[in-house]
N, C-alpha and C positions, 0 to 999 in steps of 0.2 A: 091776941097777944101770943097765944101758944103757936099759932101758925107762923108768926114772925120769928119766934125762937127756933122752930124747926127749920125754917128756910135759912136762917142765919147759920145754923150748924151745918146744914147741907152745903151751903155755898163755901163755908170755910174748909170743910173737908175736901170739896172739889178743888179749891185753890191749892190746898196742900198736896193733893194727889198730883197735880200737874207741875207744881214747883219742885217737889222732891223726886218726882218720877218713880214713886214707890208703888208698885203694882198691888201690893197688899191693901192699899187704901181704897181700891175700887169697890170691893164688896161693902164696906161700911158706907161709902158714898151712895151706892145704889139703894141700900136699906134706908138711909135718911131721906133720899129723894122719894122713895115709895111711901114712907110715913108722911112726908109733907104733902104728897099728892092725895093720900087717903084723908088727911085732915081737911084739905081744901075741898074735897068732894063732900065731906060731911057738912061743911059750911055753905055749900052752894044751895040755892033755893030754886032757881029756874034753870033747867038744862039749856045750854047754848045762850044763856042770857046774862050771866053775871061773870065777874072777873074770877071768882073762885073756881068756876067750872073750867075756864080756860087755863087757870093755874094747875088744876088737876091734870088736864091732858099734857101740859108742858112738863110737869115734874114727874108724873107717874109713868107716862109712856116715852117722853122725850129724854129727860135727864137720867132716868133709871137705866134705860137701855144704853145711852151714851156713856155713862160712867162704867157700866159693866163691860162694854167693849173696849173702853179706854184702858182698863186694867190689863187686858190681853195685849193691847198695843204697846203698853209701857214696859212689858217684860224685857229682861235683859237677854238679848240674842247673842249666842256664842258661836264663834267660828270653830267648827269641829277640827278642821285641819290644823289650825294654830294651837288648839288645845292638845292635840296628839303630840305635836312637836314639843310643847312645853312639858308634857308629862314625861316624854322620853328624856329630856334634859334634866328634869328633877330627879329621875330614878337612875341616873347614870352612876358611874363609878365614883366612890368617895374620893375627894381631892387628896393628894399626897400619898395615896396608896397605889403606886404603879405596879402593873403586873398581876394584881390580884383581881379575881372576878367576884368582887363583893358589891352588894347593893345594901346599903344601910347596915353593914356589919354582918350580913349573911352571905353564904356562898351561893353564887348563881348556878342553878342546875342547867345542864345542857338541854336544848330543846329536843323534843322527840322527833322521830323520823317523819311522822305525820305533820308536825308543825313546820318542819323544813320544807316538805313537799308543798304545803299550802302557801308558804311564803314565796317559794320559787314560782308557783303558778300565778300568784298575784303580781309578782315582778314582771313576768312575761306578759300578762294581760295589760299592765300599765304601759309597757314599752311597745306593744303591738307585735311582739315576736311570737305570741302564742297562737296565731291563726294558722291552723294546719288544715289540709284538705282531708286527711284521714279522721276517723271518728276519735274524738277525745272523750274518754269516759268520765273525766272529771273526778269527783269524789266517790264514784261508784265503781271502784276497782276491786 
């Protein structure tokens, strides 16, 4: 009876994990499958001879590992290029205030010489213009 309850909870958690695609449910799923496997191992009497031993292998080694890896597979993957563009548009000039260098009510400071040099080098590297035959010392000037 206890084994059936543990298996029911593990199956429901697994179904919820894949329906909601919530990666945080992977850890509780793995724990419940491990507990179900341990309980079925305690109920088995003959190794390789009864259904409880096969259930132990299936749940303890199969489903525990499967749900643990599924949690990593269901994580939300973000595109860093699109996120950078979204961050730049969100942090732009406040609408209706033309001519002011304000970001959320604060004055924007001018970038330092080092920041400007780094941005220029990155722009050249992206466009392919930065390939020179002479030695480019980079950031070790």
